[in-house]
C-alpha positions, 0 to 999 in steps of 0.5 A, spaced: 552 113 570 559 114 567 561 121 566 566 124 560 570 130 562 571 134 556 577 138 555 575 145 557 572 142 564 578 139 566 581 145 566 576 149 570 577 144 575 585 144 574 584 153 575 579 153 579 574 157 575 567 157 576 563 152 578 566 146 574 571 144 581 566 145 586 561 140 582 567 135 581 569 135 588 561 134 590 560 128 585 566 124 587 564 125 594 557 124 594 555 120 587 557 112 586 558 115 578 564 114 575 568 119 571 572 117 564 577 122 561 577 119 553 585 119 550 583 125 546 581 130 551 588 127 555 591 129 549 589 136 548 589 137 556 597 134 556 598 139 550 596 144 553 600 143 559 607 142 556 606 147 551 608 153 556 613 151 561 611 156 566 611 154 573 603 155 574 603 151 568 608 146 571 604 145 578 597 144 574 601 138 570 603 135 577 596 136 580 593 133 573 597 127 574 595 126 581 587 128 581 586 125 575 590 119 574 585 114 575 580 117 571 583 117 564 580 111 560 586 106 558 580 102 553 583 104 546 578 107 541 575 102 538 573 102 531 565 103 533 568 110 535 571 111 528 565 109 525 561 113 529 565 120 528 566 119 520 557 118 521 557 125 526 562 128 520 558 126 514 551 129 518 554 135 521 557 136 514 551 136 510 547 140 515 552 145 515 554 146 522 561 142 522 565 143 529 572 140 530 575 133 529 577 132 536 570 134 538 567 130 534 571 124 536 569 125 543 562 126 542 563 119 538 567 116 544 561 118 548 556 115 544 558 108 543 559 108 550 553 111 553 557 116 557 554 124 559 560 129 556 561 134 562 562 140 557 562 147 557 562 147 550 554 146 549 553 150 543 558 145 538 556 139 542 548 140 541 549 138 534 550 132 535 544 127 536 543 124 541 549 126 545 547 127 553 551 133 555 552 137 561 554 144 563 557 143 571 559 151 569 553 154 569 550 149 575 548 153 581 
């Protein structure tokens, strides 16, 4: 199985919050699963880490680069992903349940590639039909 890591999951892992860090470490050691970071998530993480140049965030930026360097998906955002994102947007808009563009793109990326999204934002992502997602932060 391939898991796509959402921005909040990576943030929790880097800061050692909740169960996300221990779940990720356990997953890496005990499973044959694959992990990817969509480009949009990489952008959101880099933006967060570079926006406030404090010592703590500088250390987290270094940790991110080391910990996740082989996880960032090198594939381009294909036309299929952009088409799926537009479809998701229209369905959500018609239902009056719109979410942010970044979350729509992350959802489309996961659906097109048949990945399971690891996120604590289950409220928004549960609005996307057929999107598989799990919240490591609530795993005991």
